[in-house]
N, C-alpha and C positions, 0 to 999 in steps of 0.2 A: 122212532122203529117205521120201517116201512114196509108193507106186505109187497112179496115178489112171487106172482104168477108165472109157470112155465109148465113144459112138457120136459120130462124125465125120463128117458126110456119107454116113450110112448104113451107116458100117463101123465094126467093134468097133475100138477102140486101147486102148493104154494105154503107161504113160512112168511112171519112176521121177522124180519134182519136187521140189524143195527144197518146205518147206513155205510159203515167201513167195517160191514162181514165182506169175509171173500167168499167165492164159488166153493170152494173148495170145504168151506166151515159150513154153508147152508147142505152142503150135500152130505156130509160124515156127519155133522150134529143135529141138523133139523131133520133130513129126509134120511138118515141113517144108513145111507147109501156107503159102506166104509172103504168098499174095494179101490177108492179113489182115495191114494196116499200123500200124507204131507213128508217128505221130505229134508226138505231145505228150507223153506219160506222164503227163499230168494230166487227164484224162477232157474235155478241152474240144475236142478236134477231132472226134472221128467216124469216123475213120482206121480204128479198130479194131473197128468194131463187126458181131459173127455174134449167131446166135440161139441161144439156149441153152432147149431144151424148149419151142422156137417164140415166144420171145419175143426181143426185141432188147437185149443188152447192150455195154455197152462192155467189151471184152477185156482193157483195161488195167488196169482197176478192181477186178478179180472173180478171185480166187485159184484155182490150178488145182483144186485141193482142192475148192474149193466145186462144181467141176463134174462130180467123180466121181459116177458113175451117171448122168450127163445124155445129153442128146441134143444134141450143136452141128450148127449148120448155119453152115458159110460159104461165099463168094463160089465156091470151089470147086466147092462142090456145087449149085449154083443151076442152072447148064445141065444140059442134059438130052444128053449124049455132046458132038458137035460143034456142036448145038442152041442158040443163046444162050435165055435164059428171056428171057420177053415184056418184062421193066422190063429185059432188058440190051441186048436189042435197043431199044429205045424209046429209052435213053441213047445207044446206038450212032447211032439214025437222025434224032436232034433235036440231036445235039452238045451232050451233055449233062455233056463233060468236056475239060478239054485237056491238062494234062500227066497226069491219070489215077490222081494218088496219094491222093486224096482216093475215086475210084470206087468201089472194093467196098464202105466204109462207106458211102456214098452210097446203093447200090443196097440194101445191108442195110435201112438203115434207110427206104428208100421200101418194100421188103417189108414189115415190120412196120406201116407206115403203111395201107396195103391189108387187112393182116389186122384192124387197127384200127377203120377207119372206113369198108371199102368201097371201091367204084369212083367214087362222087362226090366224088372229093376237089377241092376249091375252093383257088386259089391259096394264100389266107389258111389256111388249115388246113395245106398244104403247107409252106410258110412257118415257119408258129409248129413244127411237128412237125421242122424242120430245122436249130433254133436249137442244136443238139447238133453240128451238123456243119458243119466249117469248108470251104469250098475258097476256094484263094485267086488261081483265074484266071478262071472264069466270071463273077462276078456274081449267079451262080443264076438268070437269066433261062431258059435253056437245061435247068438242071435242073429248074425248075420243069415246064416243058415235059413234059420226058422222064417224070418221075414221072407227069402228069396223062395221059399218052399210055400208060404203059408201065400205069397202074390199068385201063385201057379195054380194052387188052388182056388183060388178065389175068380180068378178070371179065366178058368181054362178049363 
């Protein structure tokens, strides 16, 4: 067992974990932050995307001990109180979700897209950057619309 100390959604956190424990396990099982989903356990679906030190990562492919000392942002830390983040609001407004299972990972990936590319996201860029995120419900049309609208709302 190894003690991992990190900051999650702006709050210091720590837990004793097995050396092979994944970051997603630390978040869901130890810290009870269940908004980060486990979809495939193979890094294919993107349901587990969080930000580690400001960069999007699939938390099912990162050991919890690798996050020691890091700042982690999960979907639970994106909104401000009861007020949705502009990207979350755009997903709601543009119906960028159906069952909702992929949505936390999609939102976290979208936020990273805006960080890397800025507000002027075109459909081709969005679709390319979403290749690591799978949605089995929507066909992506509304997800793309939501990300474009969210990017504009975030930076405009």
